[in-house]
N, C-alpha and C positions, 0 to 999 in steps of 0.2 A: 890423288897419291896417298893425300896426309890419312884419308878415310882407310883406304888399302892397310896402310902400316898399321894403324889400330886396331883393324878386327885379324892382322896375322897376330898383332901381340895376344887380344885377347884370344886366339884359337891356342898359343903357344902356351898360353898363363893355364888355360885349360888342360890342357892334355898334363902338365906339370905337374898340377894339383891332384887330375885324376890318377897318374903314372903314383905320383907319392902318397895318396891316400889307398892305392892298390896294395902299394909297396909296406906300407903302415899294417892295414889289414891281415894280411900275410903273414907277415912278422911275428903279427899280435898272435895270430892263430898259431903259428909255429912254437911262439913258448909255452904257450895253453894248454899243447896238444903234449908237449915235453914234460909240463908238469905232471902230465895227469897218467900215469902209469896205465894203464886199461887199453890209454892209445895209442902208446909204445910197444903193448901188446900186439895188436892190430898191425900196424905199420909192420912189425917183424916180420909177423904171419906171415904179409902178402908178399913183403918183399923177398922172406929163405927160397919159396919156389924159384921166384925171376933167376935168382943168384945162382942157383946147381944147374 
């Protein structure tokens, strides 16, 4: 019982860390992309055909 409980917490902790790392990388990439005007041009040119 106790062993199962510990492994469950390890899995939950692993998923939490993985999700947090994923969000950090994603937001870091977005903020870096937003500070780069060339990437904004590429994004807007990709979005324009989808909007019309």
